[in-house]
N, C-alpha and C positions, 0 to 999 in steps of 0.2 A: 504494500500500499504505500502511496505517496505521501510525503509530508504535507500536512495543511489540509487533507480531505479527511471527512468523517465517513466511516463505514455505517451503512444502514444496518439495524439489528436484523439478525436472520429471523425470517418469519417461521413460526412454530405451527404445529398442528392446532394448537389452540387459538392462535391468531386467525388461522384459516377458518376455523368454526365461528369465531366471533365476526368475521367479515361476512360469512354466509348468514349468520343471524341478522346482522345489520341490513343486509340487502333485502332479506325476506320480511323483516318486521319494521323497518324505518318508516315506510309510508303508512303502514297501520297505526303506528304510535303516534305520528303526526296527526293523522285523522282523528284519532281518540282524543288526543289533547285539544284539538281544535273544537270537538264537540263539547268538550268541558268549559273551555274559556272564550270561544267564539272569537278568535284573533289569530290569524295564520302565523305572523311573525312570532308571537308568543308562544304558540303551539309547537313551532319548529325549535325554538330555544328550549323548551320543556323537554321535547323528545330527545334533543342532543344532550341536554344534562343527564336524562336517564341513561342513555347509551355511555356517557363518559363515566358516570357512577359504577355502571355495570362493568366497564372495562377495568376501572381501579380495583374492583373487588373480584375480578374474573379468576385470578390464581387461587383465591379461597372458596371459590364456587365448587361444591362437592359433586354436583350433578349439572350437566350442561342443559338438561331438559327442563330446570326450573328457571332458566334465564328469561323465557318469555313472561313468566308470572312476575319475576322481578322488575322487568320492564314495565309491566302494567301497573304495578304498585308504585314504582318511582313516577311515572307519569301522572298517576292520580295525586300522589303527594305533592308533585310540582305543580300541578294545576290548582290544587287547594291553596298552596302558599301564594301562587300568581293571584288568585282571586282575592285573598285576603289582603294583599298588598294593594290591589286595585281598590277595595273598599275603603282602605285606610287613606290612600291618596284622595279619594273622592269626599271623604268626610272632612278632610282638612284643608281643602282647596281654597284659598282666599278667594273673596268676592272680586269678580272682575269689574274694573272701572272703565266703562266705554266712554264716559264723559270727561275724561281726565283732560285738563287744559293742555294746550301745546306749549312748547317751550318758549316760543316767541310771545305768547300772550302772558306767561308768567313773568317774563323779562320787562314787558311794558308795564304790567301792573306794580312790579317791584320799583320800577323807575317812577311811577306816578306816586306810590307811597313815600318814596324818598323825598320827592319834591314837596309833598304835602307835610311831610314832617319838618322839612327845612322852613316851609312857610309858617308852620304853627310856632316853631321856636322864635321866629322874628315877632310875634305878636306879644303883647303884654300879658301877664300871667292870667288876670280875670278874663280876658277875651279868649285866650286858649281854653280855659275851664269851661266856659259857655259853649264853645264850639264842640269841645269832646262830650260834654253832657248832652248837646242837642243831637249830634250826629253819630256818636259812637254808642251812646246809651239809649238814643232814641226818645229822650225825654222832651216833653212839651215845654214851651217857653214858661207856662205858669208853674210846672213842677221845677224848673231851674231856678225861678225867682224864689 
C-alpha cells in the first residue's frame, strides 16, 4: 500500500447481510415513518437513524432475523421523539408580529422624538410640565390646572 492512502475495511459477511437488509427494508421503514410523522424529510431522517443505530449494535445482535423488528421499534421510537419535539416547538413558538414597523420608520420616529425632547428642554419648567401632562398623560386643561 502506498503512503498517504487509506485502505477501505474489508467487507465481512455481516456487512453483506446488513447491506441486503438495508436494500430490502429502507423504503418500507421510510414509508412507515412517514405514516407516523407525515413529513417525508423527517421520515427519511428517522429511518436513517434507525439503520445507523442497528449498524452500531450489529456486532451484539445474536440473531439477524430480529433486525427487522429492531428497525420497526427504532422507527416508532424516533417518530414519537420527533412528534414530541414538534409539539414542544409549536407550544413555545413566539407570536409573530406582521405589523412590525420598518427600520426607516423607527429611525424617523426616533429623530422626531429627539427633536421634541430638545424643544421641550428649551422651554421653561412650568410650560414643559403642562405639555407633558397634557400630551403624555392625556390630561384635560382643567385637570392640569
